[in-house]
N, C-alpha and C positions, 0 to 999 in steps of 0.2 A: 438416941438412934431410932430412925423411923421403922415402924412395923411393916411386915410384908404387905398387909392390906393397904397401908398408906402409900407405900412405894408403887403398888399396882394401880392405885387410884391416880397418882400423878403420871405414871407411864401411859395409862389408857387415855387420859385427858390429852396428853401430848400427841399420841398417835391420832386422836380425833382431829386435832388442830393442824397437824402437819403431816406431809406425806413422808413418813419415816418408817423403816422396817422395824418390827417389834424386837427382833433379835439385836439390832444395833443399839436401840435405846436401853434394852436390858443390860447389854454389855457395858455401856457407858455408865449406867446407874450403879452397877456393881463395882465399877472402878472408883466411883465417888464414895462408896460405902464399903471400904475394905474390911471392916470389922463384922460384916454380916456373916452369919454361920451358913454352912452348906444347906441346912434345913430351911433357913429363911430365904435363901436364894431360890431353892427349889419351889417353895410355896409361892413366892412372888411370880416366878415363871409360870407356874401352874395357873395362877389367877389370871394373869395377863392373857395367856393363850387360851385358857378355858373360856373366859368371857368373850374373846373375839370369835372363837370357834362356835359357841352356842348362843350368840347374841339374839338371834331371832326367837329362839325358844324362851330364853330368859325374859325378853320383852313381852312375850305372850303371857307368861306366868304373871308378870307385874301388872299387865293390862287387865287380867282377870280380877285383880284385887284393888286396883286403884280407881277412884272416882274421877281423878284427873287424867285426861287423855295423854298418851305418851308424848305426842307432839308438843304439849304444853309444859312438860316437865323439863326443868333446866338440865342441860347436858351433864353438868357436874353431879347433880342429884341422881340422874338416871344411871350414871356410871357407878355411883355408890350402891344403888339398888341392884345393879347387875352383879357387882362383886359379892354382895350379901346373898343374893338369890343363887348364884353359882355355888357358893359354899354349901348352902342349905339343900340344894337339889342334886349336886354332882359329887361332892366330897363327903366321905363317910367317917373320916378320922377326927373331924372337928365337931365338937358338941354344938348343938343349935344355939344355945345361949351365948357361947363364946363367939360364934360367927356373927350373931346379931350385935352383941356388945362392942366388938372391935370396929364394926362399920359405923355404929352410932357414935363412937368416940371421934372418928374422922369427921362425921357430920357436925358434931358439936364444935369442932375446931375450925370449920370452914363455912357453916351455914347458919341462918337465923333459927331461933328456937322452934318456930312453927314447922320448919322443914325437918328439924331433928325429930320432932314428934311424928311427922309424916313418914320418914324413913323407918323409924322404929316400929310404927304400926304396920306398914307393908311387910317388913321382914318377919315380924312375929306371925302375921297371917300366912306368909309363905311356909313357915315352919309348921304351922297347924294344918295347912292344906295338903302339903306334899306327902305322898305321891298321888293323892286322890283328886286329880284335876278333871274338870268336865270337858272331855274331848268331843263330846257329842255335837257341840256347836259348830265344829268345822269338819267333821268326818264325812259329811256329804259334799264337801268341796275338795276333791283329791289333790289339786295343785296347792291350795292353801294348806291343807293338812300336811302334805309332804314337805312343804316349805318350812313350816313351824317345827314339825317333828325332827327334821334333819338340819334345821337352821341354815337354809339357803334362800336367796332372794327368789321371789315368785317368777321373775322374768327368766331366771336361769332354768328353773324347772320347766317352764313353758317352752323355752327354746329347745331343750333336749327332747321333750316329749313330742315335738314336731317330727322327729326322725327316729325315736327310740321307744321301746315299750316301757311302761311304768316301772316294771320290776328292775330293769337295767338302770333307769334313772335313779331309782332308790339306792341301788348298789353303789353307783357313782357318788351320790351324796353321803352315804354312810362311810364309804372309804375316805372321802375328803375329811371326815371328822376323826380319823385315826391319827395317832402320833407317828410321824415318819421316823425311821431309824437314822442315826448319824452314819452317813456313808462317806468313806474316804477313798481317794485315789492314792495308791502307793506310788511314790516318786521313784521311778526306776533309774533315774540319774544318780541316785544316792544309795538305794537299798533294794531289797526284794520283799515280796509279800510274806515269806516265811519269817524273816527277821522282824517285820512289823507285828505279825501274829505273836511271836515269842515275846516281844516287848509288852504288848497288852496283857498277855497271860501272866507274865511276871508281876505286873502291876494290878492284878486282880480283876481284869475285865474278860468277859466272854465275848468272843467275836465270831462272825460267820462271813463267808465269802459272798460276793454279789452273784446275781443270777446270770448276767450277760457279759461281764467284763472280768478278765483274769486278774487285773490289777486293782480290783475294788474289794473293800472290806467294810463290814458293817458292825455297829454297836447299837444296842437298843436304848441304852441310857448311859450318858457320860456324867460322871459324878463331880467333875471339876471343870474350871475354865480351861478350854482347849489351849488358848494362847500361852498359858503358864506351864504346859506339859513339855517335858524334854523332847519327846518324839516329834512334836510340832515345831519346836524351836530349831531342831536339827534339820528340818526340811524333809523329813521322811514321808509326810502325809499332807494331803490337801483335801479339805471338805468339798465333796462334789457328788451329786446324785448320778447314778448309772445312766439315766436318760440323757443327762448333759454330756457325760463322757462319750457316749456313742455318737454324738454330733461330730466330734473331731475325726472319727473314723470315716465319716462321709467325705472328708477332704482327702483322705489317704495321702497325707503329706510325706515327702521323702527327704532324707538328709541332704542338705545343700541347696534346697529350693528356696524361692522367695515367696513369702506369704503376706497377705493383707487381711487383718482382722478388724472388721468395721463394727462400730457400736460395741466395743469389747468390754465396757464396764470395768469391773475389777480384774478382768483378765484371767479368770479361772480356766477357761478353754484355751486362752492364749498360751498359758504355761504348759497345758497338756499337749498342745501342738508342738511346742518346743521339745517336750519329753519324747514324743513319737519321732521327732526329727533327730533325736539323740544330741540335742543342743548344737546342731551344725546346720547353718543356713542363715536366713534372715527373715524376721517377722516384724512388720510394721503394724502396731496396734493403735487404733484410732477411736477416740471417744470425745464428746463435747464437754465432759466434766473432768477438769484437770485434777480434782481431788481423788477421783477414782483411779486416774492414771498414776498418781503418786503412790496409792495403795498397791497398784499392780507392780510398780517398780520395786517396792519394798518386798512384796511377796515373791517376785522372781528371784531377788537376791537370796531370800531364805531357801528357796528351792534349788539354788545353784544354776539358774538359767541366765545366760548372758547374750542371747541372740535377739532380744526384743528391743525395738526402738518405738517410743511412744510419740503420738502426735495429737494435740488437742485441736479438734475441729469437728464441725458438723459434716456428715458425709457429703452433703450437697455443696459444700464449699471447698472440697478437696481439689487440688490442682493436678490434673493428669500429667502435665508437662513436667511438674516438679517431682511427682512420685513415680511416674513410669507405670509399667504393667507388671503383673505378677503371675507366677505359675498357678497359684490357687488363691481364691478370695472367699472369705467367710463373711456373710452378713448375719450377725446374731441379732436379729431385728427386735426393736422395742415392741412389746406386745402386752396384752392384758394380764398375762401370767396365770391364767386359770388352770394351767396344768400343774401348778405348784401350791394348791390350796392347803394341802396338809401342812406345809411349812410356812405358808403365808395366809392365814385365815382372814386377816384384815382386808384382803383383796375383795372378799365377798361383799363388803359393805362400802367399798370405794369405787366399784365399777358401775358405770351407767349402762343400761341395755344397749345403747347405741355405740358404746366404746369399741366393740370388736370391728364394727364397720369403719369407725373413725380411724382406728389403728391400721386397718387394711389399706386405707388411702395413703397413709404415710409409708407403710411397708412397700407398696408398689412403687412409690416415688424413689425410696432409698434403693430398692433392687435395681431399678433402671440406671441409677447413678453408679451403683457398684459394678455393673456389667462392663463399664468402660475401662476398668482397671485390670481386666482379664486379658492375658496375652493370647494370641491365636493358639489353639490346642490346649489352653489352660482350662481350669474349672472354676465354677462359681457355686457356692453352697449357701442356701437360704435356710435359716432355722428360727423357730419360735418355741416358747414354753407355754403354748396355748393349746386348747382342745377345740377351738371354734373353726369351722371351715372357712369363714370369711378371712381369717388371718393365716390360713394354712393352704389347703388345696386350691382355693379360689385365687389366691395371690400367685401361686405357682403356675396354675393353668393360664392365667393372663400373661405371665412372663413368657411362657412357651409360645403362646399365640403371637405375641409381639416380636420376639427375638428369634424364634425358630431354632433355638439351640437344642442339642440332643440331651434328653433326660437320661442320666446314668442310673440304671436300676439300683436302688439302695442295697438290695440283697447281694450285689457284687462287691460292695464296699464294706459292709458290716461283718463282724466276726460271725462264724458259723452259728454260735449260740444265740445270735440276735437276728437271724434272718426271718424269724417268725414275726418280727416287728415291722414288716414291710407290707404296704398296701398300694397297689397301682404304681409301683415303682418308688413311692415315697416312704420315708421313715416316719412312723407314727406310733406313739405309745399312749396307752390309756392306764392311768393309775390303778383303777379297780380291776383291770384285767392282767396287767403286767407287774404290779407291785412296785412300780417306780414312778417318777414324775411324768406328767403328760407333755411330750415334745413332738415337734414335727420337723422334718428336714428333707430338702431336695437338693440334688447336685446336677448341674448341667455342664456340658463341655462346649466351649466356644469352637466354631469351625476353624480349621487351619487356613 
């Protein structure tokens, strides 16, 4: 059976080579290794997310001790060094010699002898040096210093500092490195929040309610695979951050209405819309990935939702004559995802500085196509999980300039507890301020 370090090595290598979510590959890995103990699963998860979260600082540590520049170190070797360095500098329960030896074992099984010696030497130097690193070399460069200290790309620090003070930028970066709680939406089609709380309490979990949504409940640490839990199988709960839940309130869907959910992905919001509509009406869910729609259909069945019809298509290829118009349309737009860094730290290293601008061009195009499916008097809601203006307010403002539709103030649509999350009529959350993911949303009404 593979060790947690070996599993983490293969997972991190896979993430580097393919655009795959860490949680997805961890889940599939654990399914292939059913004999792994809970402790080994926990350590594997810690190593994967820890290395992704702190990659920039780990690389700086390695760079201080390596005569070979990072760019010339083979990616496999660099991943091994990161795993070892993370254990030595962030984890306290693993003895240094054990952390080094376990990584060196993987090196012996995968690398030439001289590389094994290189890995062994660097990691032993890390153990000897930590925590007495020489920060003086970068303290006179605030952006580089903050980039390495908080493990964020320099371009991200520079972008935020163009409109924010250094102290707030630091808070954003520090919060991005915290571990987000597991947040659930209680499925009110099947149960209520008190019953869910009772179930978790009986099974040894401490829960607390969300800040902004009545049907949200949080757990700081889940000790087992969610999909194997009775409460999940029964369809009582759905994993979903409060920021995501609030987007559905921007639509204000009513029972019996006809809705269109564009770029719906796995349909987490789609099923919430159905829940708000009391499973009465009609929702057409569109995505260009058929495998995501298959997962949506399976999840809808688990939750007891039967008003969703799926369509595999690019938004720009949809036929208005075939689909008709809708009371409410949601464009859950593709975006950089920078509002979800706590849950997706790999995004930090996969995003190019120009990506927010590139995504905004696509978002504007998709929004213009989405507008044609709104019936007179109906509404169109645009949402992202980004914190960049290019993908948020700038897209919204251009739509308003082009289409002249009325912006509905988000404070009129959100629950009273969430009205503080509104700026200039738009829904906008900031993780470090609000304690939830970073989202943006705008709703417009088409003239009658």
